[in-house]
N, C-alpha and C positions, 0 to 999 in steps of 0.2 A: 633422322629428322634434320633438316638443315635450319637451325634456329637462327643462324645469321643471315640467312636469306628472309626469312619472316622480320627480322628486325629491320634490315634495309627497306622492305617494303613497307612496312609500317611507319618507320620515319619519313618516308617519301608521302605518307597519308595516302597510299593507294590500298584498294582491296585486292584481293586474288583476282576478282573479275578484271579491274582495272590494269594490273600487272600484266595479266595475260594478254588482254586486248593490245595493250602497248608493245607486247613482244610478238603478237600474231599467232597465238597459240590458245588453244581452248583452257576455258576456267579450269575444268576437271584434271587436264594434262598438268596446268602450272601447280594446282594445288597437289597433285601426287608428287611432283618434284620437291616441292617445299616440304612435305610430310616425309619424304625420303622411301616413299614406296614406289617410285619410278626414277630412273635416270641414274643408275651406277653401273658402268659410267654413262654420264649424260651426253647425248649427242652434242658435238662441238657447235653445229649451226644453231641449235636450240640454245645453248649456253651462251653464245654470242647475243642472240635475240633479247634474251631475259636481262643480260647485262647491260645492254644498249638502252633497254627500256627502263632500267633502274640505276643507271649510271654507276657502273662498278667494273673493276677488271674481270673479265670473262674466265681467266684462269683460275680463278678463286675458287670454281667448281671443282678443281683437280687438285687445290692444295690437300694435304693430309688432313687439317681440320675440316675442310669443307665437306 
C-alpha cells in the first residue's frame, strides 16, 4: 500500500476519481496503484502523470519507502 500517495491525494482534497482524471488514467487503475495492487514497478509515464496531477516529485514512486 502506498499510504504516502493517499495522504498527498487527500491533503489536496481529491477523490481517487479526481486524481485519476487529472492524471489521465482510469479511477480503478489509480486506486489499484494507491492500494499497491498494481504498479510494482510503476510505469514511468504513469508515475509522471500522477506526480504532475498531485504536485510531487515522480521519483518518489521509486524510493525505497515508496
